[in-house]
C-alpha positions in Angstrom: 0.0 0.0 0.0 1.4 3.4 -0.9 1.8 6.1 1.8 -0.9 8.3 0.2 -3.4 5.6 0.3 -2.5 4.8 3.9 -3.1 8.4 4.9 -6.4 8.6 3.1 -7.6 5.4 4.9 -6.6 6.8 8.3 -8.5 10.1 7.7 -11.6 8.3 6.4 -11.5 6.0 9.5 -11.4 9.0 11.8 -14.4 10.6 10.0 -16.3 7.4 9.6 -19.2 8.2 12.0 -19.8 11.4 10.1 -20.0 9.4 6.9 -22.4 6.9 8.3 -19.8 4.1 7.9 -19.4 2.9 11.5 -20.0 4.0 15.1 -16.2 4.5 15.8 -15.5 8.1 17.0 -12.8 9.3 15.2 0.8 24.2 4.7 3.7 25.9 3.8 1.8 27.9 6.4 2.7 31.5 7.4 3.0 30.3 11.0 3.9 27.0 12.7 1.3 26.5 15.5 -1.9 25.5 13.9 -4.0 28.2 15.6 -4.4 30.5 12.6 -8.2 30.7 12.9 -10.8 31.1 15.6 -13.2 28.2 14.8 -11.0 25.8 12.9 -7.4 24.5 13.1 -4.7 24.0 10.5 -2.6 20.8 10.3 0.6 22.9 11.1 2.4 22.0 14.3 4.9 24.0 16.5 8.5 23.2 15.8 10.0 20.7 18.3 10.8 22.4 21.6 8.5 25.3 21.0 5.9 26.2 23.7 2.9 28.4 23.2 0.4 29.9 25.7 -2.9 30.5 23.9 -5.6 32.1 26.1 -9.0 32.2 24.3 -12.1 34.1 25.3 -15.6 33.6 23.8 -18.8 35.5 24.5 -22.0 33.7 23.3 -25.5 35.2 23.4 -28.5 32.8 22.9 -32.2 33.8 23.4 -31.5 36.8 25.6 -29.1 34.7 27.7 -25.3 35.0 27.6 -22.3 33.0 28.5 -18.6 33.9 28.8 -16.0 31.1 28.2 -12.3 31.3 29.0 -10.0 28.6 27.7 -6.3 28.8 28.7 -4.1 26.5 26.6 -0.6 25.3 26.6 0.7 23.8 23.3 4.1 22.2 22.8 5.9 20.8 19.8 7.4 17.4 20.4 8.5 16.2 17.0 7.9 17.3 13.4 4.8 15.1 13.4 3.5 15.4 17.0 2.3 18.2 19.3 0.7 17.9 22.7 -1.8 20.3 24.4 -3.5 20.9 27.7 -6.3 23.3 28.2 -9.1 24.1 30.6 -12.7 25.3 30.3 -13.9 28.1 32.6 -17.4 29.5 32.2 -19.5 32.3 33.5 -23.3 32.4 32.9 -25.6 35.2 33.9 -26.4 35.2 37.6 -24.1 32.2 38.1 -20.6 32.3 39.6 -17.5 31.3 37.6 -17.1 27.5 37.2 -14.1 25.4 36.2 -15.9 23.0 33.9 -13.2 20.6 32.6 -9.6 19.8 31.7 -8.7 18.5 28.3 -5.4 16.9 27.3 -5.0 16.5 23.5 -2.6 15.3 20.8 -2.2 16.4 17.2 -0.4 14.5 14.4 0.8 15.8 11.1 0.2 13.0 8.5 1.9 14.7 5.5 5.5 15.8 4.9 6.4 19.1 6.6 7.7 20.7 3.4 4.4 20.3 1.5 2.2 23.4 1.0 -0.9 21.3 1.7 -1.1 19.3 4.9 -3.2 16.6 6.4 -3.5 16.2 10.2 -5.4 14.4 12.9 -6.2 15.5 16.5 -7.7 13.7 19.5 -8.9 15.3 22.7 -10.3 13.8 25.9 -12.2 16.3 28.1 -12.4 15.4 31.7 -15.4 17.0 33.4 -15.2 18.5 36.9 -19.0 19.0 37.2 -21.6 16.3 38.0 -24.0 17.5 35.3 -21.5 17.4 32.5 -20.1 14.2 31.0 -16.6 13.5 29.8 -16.2 14.1 26.1 -14.0 12.5 23.4 -13.3 14.3 20.1 -11.4 13.2 17.0 -10.8 15.8 14.2 -9.4 15.4 10.7 -7.5 18.4 9.4 -6.8 19.7 5.9 -5.0 23.0 5.4 -2.9 24.9 2.9 -1.4 28.2 2.0 -1.5 30.2 -1.2 0.4 33.4 -1.9 -2.0 35.7 -0.1 -4.5 33.4 1.6 -4.8 30.4 3.9 -7.5 27.7 4.1 -8.5 25.2 6.7 -11.1 22.5 6.7 -11.9 20.3 9.7 -14.3 17.3 10.0 -14.9 16.3 13.7 -16.6 13.4 15.5 -17.3 13.7 19.2 -19.2 11.8 21.9 -20.2 12.5 25.4 -19.2 9.4 27.3 -21.7 7.6 29.6 -24.5 9.8 28.3 -26.2 7.4 26.0 -25.9 9.8 23.1 -24.7 8.9 19.7 -21.5 10.3 18.1 -22.1 13.8 16.8 -20.4 14.9 13.7 -19.6 18.4 12.5 -17.3 20.7 10.5 -15.3 23.8 10.8 -13.8 25.8 7.9 -11.9 29.1 7.5 -10.4 31.2 4.7 -8.2 34.2 5.5 -6.5 36.7 3.2 -3.8 39.2 3.7 -4.6 42.9 4.0 -1.2 44.2 5.0 2.1 42.5 6.0 0.8 42.1 9.6 -3.0 42.0 9.2 -5.3 39.4 7.7 -9.1 39.2 7.5 -11.2 36.1 7.0 -14.5 34.2 7.0 -15.2 31.2 9.1 -18.0 28.7 9.8 -18.8 25.8 11.9 -21.7 23.5 12.5 -23.1 20.0 12.9 -24.4 17.5 10.4 -27.4 16.5 12.6 -31.0 17.0 11.5 -31.6 19.9 13.9 -28.2 21.4 13.1 -26.7 24.6 14.4 -24.3 26.7 12.2 -22.2 29.7 13.0 -20.7 32.2 10.7 -17.9 34.6 11.7 -15.8 37.4 10.3 -12.4 37.7 11.8 -9.2 39.8 11.8 -5.8 38.3 12.6 -3.0 40.6 13.6 0.7 39.5 13.9 2.0 41.8 16.6 5.5 40.2 16.4 7.2 37.0 15.4 6.2 35.7 18.9 2.7 37.2 19.4 -0.5 37.1 17.4 -4.0 38.4 18.2 -7.1 37.0 16.6 -10.6 38.5 17.0 -14.0 38.0 15.3 -17.7 38.4 15.6 -20.5 36.2 14.3 -24.0 34.9 14.5 -25.8 31.6 14.1 -28.6 29.8 12.4 -30.6 26.6 13.0 -32.7 25.5 16.0 -33.2 27.5 19.2 -29.7 26.7 20.4 -28.2 28.8 17.6 -26.3 31.8 18.9 -27.7 35.3 18.2 -24.3 36.8 18.6 -20.8 35.6 19.2 -17.5 37.4 20.0 -14.4 35.3 20.0 -10.8 36.3 20.6 -7.5 34.5 21.1 -3.9 35.4 21.8 -1.2 33.1 20.4 2.0 33.7 22.4 5.2 31.8 21.8 7.0 31.4 25.1 9.9 29.3 24.1 11.7 28.2 20.9 
């Protein structure tokens, strides 16, 4: 079997629940950390030995109720094909104190050679809940990304399941396209959603500012469509800060 066919089979296996196949959950880029968007990820990895701190903040308003989410993340490059991550989920709903919801270790693999302009990747995350009313969660995500002269594209297919909840695997997508405005500033469009019958989709316009070779700031606003859980308004920001390497 050729390497290309092997990579294709691995990605199809990861996305199999989304394709209805089985119940198993599954660029020469401008930067090397994979956090080039707000809703989607690229297949790029940090260089070995690099360490990033990536605090992320989300404000979500649904049906006159709002929630603030804070997600501090540490991301480290291990090899040219492997990165590891640890992040937490902290939430604040209206009239409810701050709560530390969960901790999530994750791994990400690059499946294509690092010198290729287009990259394939695979990530897996296990979210450990710290609240009785929230179940542990497992997510597997297939990643495709690439860079052109003045733009960058990312497409993700994800399968996730809440463990011990009796629910089926839920499949979804995330995609983003960003284009250069100046040497340090990009703008872009992103979307994410599910493939379920009562699906929820979110669209977002974002701006991505490279403050220096160690620091980037991403920010965007969006809205949703679908059932009653669709957001009326979202505001998402993230800081990508290289601490080492």
